Each structure stands twice: as C-alpha cells, then as structure tokens.
PAMARDO-618463 format. One record per residue (C-alpha): residue number from 1; residue in three letters; x, y, z. Coordinates in Angstrom, 1 decimal, decimal comma. Example, Ala and Ser with C-alpha at 12.3 -4.5 7.8 and 13.67 -1.06 7.14 Angstrom:
BEGIN
{atom 1 "ALA" {12,3 -4,5 7,8}},
{atom 2 "SER" {13,7 -1,1 7,1}},
//
This chain:
BEGIN
{atom 1 "MET" {8,0 -85,6 47,9}},
{atom 2 "SER" {10,6 -86,8 51,0}},
{atom 3 "HIS" {14,2 -85,0 51,3}},
{atom 4 "LYS" {17,1 -86,7 53,3}},
{atom 5 "THR" {18,7 -84,0 56,1}},
{atom 6 "LEU" {21,8 -82,9 56,5}},
{atom 7 "LEU" {24,6 -84,1 59,3}},
{atom 8 "ARG" {23,9 -81,3 62,0}},
{atom 9 "THR" {27,7 -81,7 63,7}},
{atom 10 "GLY" {31,4 -81,2 61,7}},
{atom 11 "PRO" {32,4 -78,7 59,4}},
{atom 12 "LEU" {31,2 -79,4 55,2}},
{atom 13 "LEU" {33,9 -81,1 53,3}},
{atom 14 "GLN" {35,0 -78,8 50,5}},
{atom 15 "GLY" {36,6 -80,4 47,4}},
{atom 16 "GLY" {36,3 -84,5 45,9}},
{atom 17 "MET" {34,7 -85,7 43,2}},
{atom 18 "SER" {31,4 -84,0 41,8}},
{atom 19 "PRO" {28,8 -87,0 41,7}},
{atom 20 "TYR" {28,3 -85,8 38,2}},
{atom 21 "GLY" {32,1 -85,5 37,5}},
{atom 22 "PRO" {33,7 -82,4 36,1}},
{atom 23 "LEU" {32,3 -79,4 34,2}},
{atom 24 "GLY" {32,9 -79,4 30,7}},
{atom 25 "LEU" {33,6 -76,1 28,1}},
{atom 26 "PRO" {30,9 -73,2 28,4}},
{atom 27 "GLY" {28,1 -73,9 25,7}},
{atom 28 "ALA" {26,6 -71,0 23,7}},
{atom 29 "ASP" {24,9 -69,9 26,7}},
{atom 30 "GLY" {27,8 -69,3 28,8}},
{atom 31 "LEU" {27,4 -73,0 31,2}},
{atom 32 "ALA" {29,8 -75,1 31,8}},
{atom 33 "LEU" {28,1 -78,3 33,0}},
{atom 34 "PRO" {29,2 -81,9 33,5}},
{atom 35 "SER" {28,5 -84,2 30,8}},
{atom 36 "GLY" {24,6 -85,1 30,0}},
{atom 37 "PHE" {23,6 -82,4 31,1}},
{atom 38 "GLY" {21,9 -79,6 28,6}},
{atom 39 "SER" {21,0 -76,3 29,1}},
{atom 40 "ARG" {18,8 -73,0 27,7}},
{atom 41 "ILE" {17,7 -69,4 28,3}},
{atom 42 "VAL" {13,7 -69,6 28,0}},
{atom 43 "ALA" {13,4 -66,1 29,1}},
{atom 44 "ARG" {15,3 -62,6 28,6}},
{atom 45 "SER" {14,3 -59,3 30,3}},
{atom 46 "GLY" {13,0 -57,1 28,0}},
{atom 47 "GLN" {12,1 -59,9 25,2}},
{atom 48 "LYS" {8,6 -61,9 24,4}},
{atom 49 "VAL" {8,3 -64,7 25,5}},
{atom 50 "ALA" {4,8 -66,8 24,2}},
{atom 51 "GLY" {3,7 -63,3 24,3}},
{atom 52 "LEU" {4,7 -61,7 27,4}},
{atom 53 "THR" {7,7 -59,0 27,8}},
{atom 54 "TRP" {9,7 -60,6 30,4}},
{atom 55 "HIS" {10,2 -58,8 33,3}},
{atom 56 "ALA" {14,0 -57,0 34,3}},
{atom 57 "ALA" {15,6 -58,0 37,6}},
{atom 58 "PRO" {14,4 -61,5 38,1}},
{atom 59 "ASP" {14,5 -63,2 41,9}},
{atom 60 "GLY" {12,8 -65,2 43,9}},
{atom 61 "GLY" {11,3 -68,6 42,5}},
{atom 62 "ALA" {9,9 -71,8 42,1}},
{atom 63 "CYS" {7,9 -74,7 40,3}},
{atom 64 "PHE" {4,6 -76,0 40,6}},
{atom 65 "PRO" {2,7 -78,9 39,0}},
{atom 66 "ASP" {0,7 -78,5 35,7}},
{atom 67 "GLY" {-1,2 -81,8 34,7}},
{atom 68 "ALA" {2,0 -83,4 32,7}},
{atom 69 "GLY" {3,5 -79,9 32,6}},
{atom 70 "TRP" {4,6 -77,4 35,1}},
{atom 71 "ILE" {5,1 -74,0 35,8}},
{atom 72 "TYR" {8,1 -71,4 37,0}},
{atom 73 "VAL" {7,0 -68,1 38,7}},
{atom 74 "SER" {9,5 -65,6 38,5}},
{atom 75 "ASN" {9,8 -62,5 41,1}},
{atom 76 "SER" {10,7 -59,0 39,6}},
{atom 77 "GLU" {13,3 -56,6 42,5}},
{atom 78 "LEU" {12,0 -53,9 40,7}},
{atom 79 "PRO" {10,6 -50,8 42,6}},
{atom 80 "LEU" {6,9 -49,9 42,4}},
{atom 81 "LEU" {6,5 -52,2 39,6}},
{atom 82 "GLY" {7,9 -55,2 40,6}},
{atom 83 "GLY" {5,3 -58,1 41,0}},
{atom 84 "ALA" {6,2 -61,4 39,3}},
{atom 85 "SER" {5,5 -64,0 36,0}},
{atom 86 "ALA" {5,0 -67,5 35,2}},
{atom 87 "LEU" {6,2 -69,8 32,5}},
{atom 88 "ARG" {3,9 -72,4 31,6}},
{atom 89 "PHE" {5,3 -75,4 30,2}},
{atom 90 "ARG" {3,9 -78,4 28,6}},
{atom 91 "ALA" {5,4 -82,0 29,2}},
{atom 92 "ASP" {7,8 -82,0 26,2}},
{atom 93 "GLY" {9,4 -78,7 28,1}},
{atom 94 "SER" {8,2 -75,9 25,4}},
{atom 95 "ILE" {6,8 -73,1 26,6}},
{atom 96 "ALA" {3,0 -73,0 26,7}},
{atom 97 "ASP" {2,2 -69,6 28,1}},
{atom 98 "ALA" {3,6 -66,7 30,0}},
{atom 99 "TYR" {1,6 -64,4 32,0}},
{atom 100 "ARG" {1,7 -62,0 35,2}},
{atom 101 "ILE" {0,4 -63,0 38,5}},
{atom 102 "LEU" {1,2 -60,2 40,3}},
{atom 103 "SER" {1,3 -56,2 39,2}},
{atom 104 "GLY" {2,2 -52,9 41,1}},
{atom 105 "THR" {4,1 -53,9 43,6}},
{atom 106 "ASP" {7,2 -52,9 45,1}},
{atom 107 "LEU" {10,9 -54,8 45,0}},
{atom 108 "ASN" {9,3 -57,9 44,7}},
{atom 109 "CYS" {12,6 -60,2 46,0}},
{atom 110 "ALA" {12,3 -63,6 47,1}},
{atom 111 "GLY" {9,3 -65,8 48,6}},
{atom 112 "GLY" {8,4 -69,2 48,6}},
{atom 113 "ALA" {6,2 -72,1 47,7}},
{atom 114 "THR" {3,2 -73,4 49,9}},
{atom 115 "PRO" {1,7 -77,0 49,7}},
{atom 116 "TRP" {-1,4 -75,4 48,4}},
{atom 117 "HIS" {0,6 -74,9 45,3}},
{atom 118 "SER" {0,6 -70,6 46,1}},
{atom 119 "TRP" {3,3 -68,8 45,4}},
{atom 120 "LEU" {4,6 -66,1 48,5}},
{atom 121 "SER" {5,9 -63,4 46,9}},
{atom 122 "CYS" {7,5 -61,1 49,4}},
{atom 123 "GLU" {8,1 -57,4 49,0}},
{atom 124 "LEU" {12,3 -56,2 49,7}},
{atom 125 "GLY" {10,8 -52,5 50,6}},
{atom 126 "HIS" {10,3 -50,5 54,2}},
{atom 127 "ARG" {7,3 -52,0 55,8}},
{atom 128 "GLY" {7,0 -54,6 52,7}},
{atom 129 "ARG" {4,0 -57,3 52,5}},
{atom 130 "VAL" {3,5 -60,5 51,6}},
{atom 131 "PHE" {1,1 -61,4 48,6}},
{atom 132 "GLU" {0,1 -64,6 48,2}},
{atom 133 "CYS" {-0,3 -65,3 44,4}},
{atom 134 "ASP" {-2,0 -67,7 42,4}},
{atom 135 "PRO" {0,5 -69,5 39,8}},
{atom 136 "TYR" {-2,3 -70,7 38,0}},
{atom 137 "GLY" {-3,3 -67,2 36,7}},
{atom 138 "ALA" {-6,8 -68,1 38,0}},
{atom 139 "ARG" {-7,2 -66,0 41,2}},
{atom 140 "ALA" {-6,0 -62,2 42,1}},
{atom 141 "ALA" {-2,8 -62,0 44,6}},
{atom 142 "ARG" {-3,4 -61,1 47,7}},
{atom 143 "PRO" {-1,8 -59,5 50,8}},
{atom 144 "ARG" {-1,3 -61,6 54,2}},
{atom 145 "LEU" {-0,5 -58,7 56,6}},
{atom 146 "ALA" {-0,7 -60,8 59,4}},
{atom 147 "MET" {2,8 -62,4 58,4}},
{atom 148 "GLY" {4,2 -58,9 59,3}},
{atom 149 "ARG" {5,5 -55,5 57,9}},
{atom 150 "PHE" {8,9 -55,3 57,4}},
{atom 151 "LYS" {11,6 -56,2 54,3}},
{atom 152 "HIS" {10,4 -59,6 53,7}},
{atom 153 "GLU" {13,4 -61,5 51,9}},
{atom 154 "ALA" {12,2 -65,3 51,4}},
{atom 155 "ALA" {9,4 -67,5 53,0}},
{atom 156 "ALA" {9,7 -71,2 53,7}},
{atom 157 "CYS" {6,4 -73,5 54,7}},
{atom 158 "ASP" {6,9 -76,6 57,1}},
{atom 159 "PRO" {3,8 -78,5 57,0}},
{atom 160 "GLU" {5,4 -80,1 59,9}},
{atom 161 "ARG" {4,8 -77,5 62,5}},
{atom 162 "ARG" {2,5 -76,0 60,2}},
{atom 163 "VAL" {4,5 -72,7 59,8}},
{atom 164 "VAL" {6,1 -70,4 57,6}},
{atom 165 "TYR" {9,7 -69,4 58,1}},
{atom 166 "MET" {10,5 -65,6 56,7}},
{atom 167 "THR" {13,8 -64,1 56,5}},
{atom 168 "GLU" {14,3 -60,3 57,0}},
{atom 169 "ASP" {16,5 -58,1 54,6}},
{atom 170 "GLU" {18,1 -56,0 57,3}},
{atom 171 "PRO" {22,0 -55,6 58,6}},
{atom 172 "ASP" {19,9 -56,6 62,1}},
{atom 173 "GLY" {17,6 -58,4 60,8}},
{atom 174 "CYS" {15,4 -61,6 62,4}},
{atom 175 "PHE" {14,1 -64,7 61,5}},
{atom 176 "TYR" {10,8 -64,8 61,9}},
{atom 177 "ARG" {7,7 -67,9 61,9}},
{atom 178 "PHE" {4,3 -67,5 60,8}},
{atom 179 "ARG" {1,9 -69,3 62,8}},
{atom 180 "PRO" {-1,7 -69,6 61,1}},
{atom 181 "GLY" {-4,8 -70,0 62,6}},
{atom 182 "ASP" {-5,6 -72,6 59,9}},
{atom 183 "TRP" {-3,0 -74,2 58,1}},
{atom 184 "GLY" {-3,2 -73,4 54,6}},
{atom 185 "ASP" {-4,6 -70,5 55,2}},
{atom 186 "LEU" {-2,6 -67,4 55,7}},
{atom 187 "THR" {-5,1 -64,3 56,2}},
{atom 188 "GLU" {-4,8 -64,7 60,0}},
{atom 189 "GLY" {-2,2 -66,0 62,8}},
{atom 190 "THR" {0,4 -65,3 64,9}},
{atom 191 "LEU" {4,2 -63,9 64,1}},
{atom 192 "GLU" {6,9 -64,9 66,1}},
{atom 193 "VAL" {10,6 -64,0 66,4}},
{atom 194 "LEU" {13,5 -66,4 66,9}},
{atom 195 "CYS" {15,3 -65,3 70,1}},
{atom 196 "ALA" {18,6 -65,3 71,0}},
{atom 197 "SER" {17,7 -68,5 74,4}},
{atom 198 "GLY" {16,3 -70,4 71,0}},
{atom 199 "SER" {13,4 -69,8 71,8}},
{atom 200 "TRP" {10,3 -68,0 69,6}},
{atom 201 "GLN" {8,5 -64,8 71,4}},
{atom 202 "VAL" {5,4 -63,2 69,7}},
{atom 203 "VAL" {6,0 -60,0 68,1}},
{atom 204 "PRO" {3,3 -57,9 69,5}},
{atom 205 "SER" {2,6 -55,5 66,7}},
{atom 206 "PRO" {3,2 -57,4 63,5}},
{atom 207 "ALA" {1,6 -54,3 61,5}},
{atom 208 "ALA" {4,4 -52,0 62,8}},
{atom 209 "LEU" {3,1 -49,1 62,9}},
{atom 210 "LEU" {5,2 -47,6 65,8}},
{atom 211 "LYS" {8,5 -49,7 66,1}},
{atom 212 "ALA" {9,9 -52,1 63,7}},
{atom 213 "ALA" {8,9 -55,8 63,9}},
{atom 214 "ARG" {12,9 -57,0 65,0}},
{atom 215 "HIS" {13,1 -54,0 67,6}},
{atom 216 "GLN" {9,9 -55,1 69,4}},
{atom 217 "VAL" {11,1 -58,3 71,3}},
{atom 218 "ASP" {14,3 -57,5 73,7}},
{atom 219 "ASP" {15,6 -61,2 73,0}},
{atom 220 "ALA" {15,4 -61,5 69,3}},
{atom 221 "ARG" {18,4 -62,8 67,4}},
{atom 222 "HIS" {19,9 -60,5 64,8}},
{atom 223 "PHE" {21,4 -61,5 61,4}},
{atom 224 "ASP" {23,5 -59,6 58,8}},
{atom 225 "GLY" {20,8 -59,6 55,6}},
{atom 226 "GLY" {18,4 -62,0 55,7}},
{atom 227 "ASP" {17,9 -63,8 51,8}},
{atom 228 "GLY" {17,2 -67,2 50,7}},
{atom 229 "CYS" {15,2 -69,5 52,5}},
{atom 230 "HIS" {14,2 -72,9 51,6}},
{atom 231 "TYR" {13,0 -76,0 53,9}},
{atom 232 "ALA" {13,1 -80,0 53,6}},
{atom 233 "GLY" {13,6 -82,4 55,7}},
{atom 234 "GLY" {13,0 -81,2 59,0}},
{atom 235 "VAL" {15,4 -78,0 58,4}},
{atom 236 "CYS" {14,9 -74,7 57,4}},
{atom 237 "TYR" {18,1 -73,7 55,0}},
{atom 238 "PHE" {18,3 -69,5 54,7}},
{atom 239 "THR" {21,4 -67,1 53,8}},
{atom 240 "THR" {22,6 -64,2 55,5}},
{atom 241 "LYS" {24,3 -61,6 52,4}},
{atom 242 "GLY" {26,1 -59,5 54,9}},
{atom 243 "ASP" {28,1 -62,2 55,9}},
{atom 244 "THR" {27,3 -64,5 53,0}},
{atom 245 "GLY" {26,5 -67,4 55,6}},
{atom 246 "LEU" {24,5 -70,6 54,8}},
{atom 247 "TRP" {22,2 -71,4 58,1}},
{atom 248 "ALA" {20,2 -74,5 59,0}},
{atom 249 "TYR" {17,7 -74,3 61,6}},
{atom 250 "ASP" {17,0 -77,6 62,4}},
{atom 251 "ALA" {13,1 -77,5 63,2}},
{atom 252 "GLN" {13,2 -80,6 65,3}},
{atom 253 "THR" {15,7 -79,8 67,6}},
{atom 254 "GLY" {15,4 -76,1 67,9}},
{atom 255 "THR" {19,1 -75,9 67,2}},
{atom 256 "LEU" {21,0 -73,4 64,9}},
{atom 257 "ASP" {23,9 -74,1 62,6}},
{atom 258 "ARG" {25,9 -71,9 60,5}},
{atom 259 "LEU" {27,3 -74,3 57,7}},
{atom 260 "CYS" {29,4 -72,2 55,4}},
{atom 261 "ALA" {30,3 -69,0 54,1}},
{atom 262 "GLY" {30,0 -67,7 50,2}},
{atom 263 "VAL" {25,8 -68,6 49,5}},
{atom 264 "ARG" {23,5 -66,7 48,2}},
{atom 265 "ALA" {20,3 -68,6 47,3}},
{atom 266 "ILE" {19,5 -72,3 48,3}},
{atom 267 "THR" {17,1 -75,1 46,6}},
{atom 268 "ALA" {16,8 -78,8 47,5}},
{atom 269 "ALA" {16,5 -81,7 45,2}},
{atom 270 "PRO" {14,3 -84,6 45,4}},
{atom 271 "SER" {17,3 -86,2 46,4}},
{atom 272 "GLY" {18,3 -84,0 49,4}},
{atom 273 "ASP" {21,0 -82,5 48,2}},
{atom 274 "LEU" {21,4 -78,7 48,2}},
{atom 275 "TYR" {22,0 -76,3 45,8}},
{atom 276 "VAL" {23,6 -73,4 46,3}},
{atom 277 "ALA" {24,1 -70,7 43,9}},
{atom 278 "ARG" {27,5 -68,8 45,1}},
{atom 279 "GLU" {28,6 -65,1 44,9}},
{atom 280 "THR" {30,3 -65,6 42,2}},
{atom 281 "THR" {28,5 -67,2 39,3}},
{atom 282 "GLU" {28,8 -70,6 39,8}},
{atom 283 "ILE" {26,4 -73,0 41,2}},
{atom 284 "ASP" {27,6 -76,1 44,0}},
{atom 285 "VAL" {25,9 -79,5 45,4}},
{atom 286 "ILE" {25,7 -79,8 49,1}},
{atom 287 "ALA" {25,0 -83,8 49,4}},
{atom 288 "PRO" {24,1 -85,5 52,7}},
{atom 289 "ASP" {26,9 -86,3 53,9}},
{atom 290 "ARG" {28,4 -82,9 53,4}},
{atom 291 "ALA" {30,3 -83,0 50,2}},
{atom 292 "VAL" {30,4 -79,7 48,3}},
{atom 293 "THR" {31,2 -80,5 44,6}},
{atom 294 "PRO" {30,5 -77,9 41,6}},
{atom 295 "PHE" {27,6 -78,1 39,7}},
{atom 296 "LEU" {27,6 -75,5 36,9}},
{atom 297 "ARG" {29,5 -71,8 36,1}},
{atom 298 "LEU" {27,7 -69,2 34,1}},
{atom 299 "ASP" {30,6 -67,8 32,1}},
{atom 300 "GLY" {30,8 -64,1 30,8}},
{atom 301 "HIS" {28,7 -62,5 33,5}},
{atom 302 "ASP" {31,0 -60,7 36,0}},
{atom 303 "GLY" {28,8 -58,9 38,1}},
{atom 304 "PHE" {25,8 -60,9 37,6}},
{atom 305 "GLU" {23,9 -62,7 40,6}},
{atom 306 "LEU" {22,2 -66,2 40,3}},
{atom 307 "THR" {18,7 -66,2 41,9}},
{atom 308 "GLY" {15,4 -68,0 41,9}},
{atom 309 "LEU" {17,0 -71,7 42,2}},
{atom 310 "ALA" {14,0 -73,6 41,6}},
{atom 311 "PHE" {13,5 -77,8 40,1}},
{atom 312 "SER" {10,6 -78,5 38,4}},
{atom 313 "PRO" {8,1 -81,4 40,1}},
{atom 314 "GLY" {9,8 -84,3 38,2}},
{atom 315 "GLY" {12,5 -83,3 39,5}},
{atom 316 "ASP" {14,6 -83,2 36,0}},
{atom 317 "ARG" {15,2 -79,7 35,2}},
{atom 318 "LEU" {16,8 -77,0 37,3}},
{atom 319 "TYR" {15,4 -72,8 37,3}},
{atom 320 "PHE" {17,3 -69,9 37,7}},
{atom 321 "SER" {17,8 -66,5 36,5}},
{atom 322 "ALA" {20,9 -65,0 36,2}},
{atom 323 "ARG" {20,6 -60,6 36,7}},
{atom 324 "ARG" {23,1 -57,9 36,9}},
{atom 325 "GLY" {21,3 -55,2 39,2}},
{atom 326 "ARG" {17,8 -54,1 38,8}},
{atom 327 "ALA" {17,4 -54,4 34,6}},
{atom 328 "GLU" {19,3 -57,3 32,9}},
{atom 329 "GLY" {18,6 -60,8 33,6}},
{atom 330 "SER" {17,9 -64,2 31,9}},
{atom 331 "THR" {16,6 -66,9 33,3}},
{atom 332 "PHE" {18,0 -70,7 32,5}},
{atom 333 "GLU" {16,5 -74,4 32,3}},
{atom 334 "VAL" {19,3 -76,9 33,1}},
{atom 335 "SER" {18,6 -80,4 32,3}},
{atom 336 "GLY" {19,4 -84,2 32,6}},
{atom 337 "ARG" {19,8 -87,1 34,6}},
{atom 338 "PHE" {19,6 -85,4 38,3}},
{atom 339 "ARG" {20,3 -88,1 40,9}},
{atom 340 "ALA" {17,1 -89,5 42,7}},
//
C-alpha cells in the first residue's frame, strides 16, 4: 500500500472546505460525521463482546488482514493488568471473535504494526518493554528486550531502511530507532537515538540498568513526552504530548520538522491523508497539499481522549477508542467512502 508524502516546507493550511463536506448532527453514539458516513460502537470497557470482557483504558491500535475479513488490536493502559485484546471481523463487518493476545503486562499504551503482521505492544512504565504479539492469537507474545528498557509509547516500522522508530514518554524523552540484525526478527539488533546534530548514535546500554537510555548519549535530542508514531511514504510522523506537537522525520533526507500543535494520535489512510486526533474529541484530516479540515467530532464526551486510530486493510473503515483516564472507554468504527 503506497502513501503520498506531505510536503516538507511551508505551514499547514488550517480551515477551508473538507474533502468530505461539513459535519452533520451527532448520532446516538455522539459522533458528528460528514454525509455518507456511518458509525457504531464495537466494544465498551467492562462489557462483553463475542464472549470477551473488553478491557479498560483502550489505547494504541492497529488493523491486520484476516482472509476476507480483518482484525483490530487494542492495547490497555492499565497498571499490571494491561496487555492487549483483538476483535476479529468477518468480511461483512460483523464481529466473529474477541480474544486476548497479551496479558499481565504494565501500562500498555501505544505500539505499532510490523510488515510481517505482528503487533508491537509498548509498556509505559519505568524500564518498560516492547512485546511482539500475534494478532491472530496463535503464538504467545514475546518481549523484545534489545529494543530498550524505557517508557515506551509508540513504534513505527520503516521497511525501506529496515528500522523501527520509537517514542519515549518522558519530559526529556528521546526519539529512537531499532536496527534488527535480521529484518523480520526483533530478537537482536542495535538501538540508536536521534541526536541534535541530526545523526543517529548507538545507545551503549539498551537495558538501562545503571543509566537511563535517554541520558547515555550526550548529543541526544530531547522531546517533551513522545506519544503517537506512524510511518508513511518515507516519513515518520510522531507527536509529543507535553507541547502537543506533530513532528515529521523525513527518513530520506534526515530532516525533522514540527508541523503543528494540538495533536495526540495519528494514522494514515491509503490516499496519503493523515488523520490526527486533537486534544479535543475531534479528528482532522491533513491532506497531501497540507490542508487541515475536520473529519469528525465526538460530542458529550468531555474529558475523553481519542486513541488507537487505524484503518481497516481495505481502507473503508476507521477505528479508534475514546477513553477517560484509566477507566471507561469505548471503541468506535466509522465506515464510508474514504477517498482513495
């Protein structure tokens, strides 16, 4: 699936006409959507879905192909009881199954999908780990300790350079990349950190037993609370929650730009459009021509955060969760004619 890349120069263009038209009135679930789009809640924290009690504090998510259907995976940012769950959808969109793919881990916040169809679930706790999970539920999850021990937020795979980018949720967190010895096997490899000079330097001790990973390289560049992360079209986009920034690391040129503020979560559509969750309960579209326009608004959910944005493999359904703190949460599906 190819993605167009956002232009690297000039400001984003706020306002203007959305490619989908104006938002309509909120539906029964509180979502205000453009004409031609529909929505439903596919899971609620504490309630059964296909026999599974859906987890609290739903966070990062991703979709995976499954024959004629697909799977949506969602993390749980709960202390000690976090982990991740999966929803299996049939080709007609009905839910066939729900099951756990990771249990007994701590504060599983965001993560990222791999090109070989595994899910990287990231622990946010002190000396957190990255767990590689099987979204199909056939294999047990495994920790990938070579990817470092720190407050992991999100991960994004770059298949061209064969690295995995990672964010760190610290007030002086870093932006990392992991270079596995063999692409497709994350058991061993080299952890590197982005430096102020624009170069990447090796983190001497990824296990961080005596000194935090972010403090091991003097020239390391620091960010105010690394958050969401997504790779598309030669660019790794990531957000920083401290200053609500949206950043773009152009892996082809090695340059880093701050695109805008007010963003928490991010994903990309097959069209090349970016979909970004705001600090408010809104999701905007950023088109390849840099125009920023509203796509949806969730009313009646003050104090909630939108997380886990992900498109189905066919690009016709967008999933996300709305959560408040580490308690209640709902996982939504928006369907319609997204532009190709």
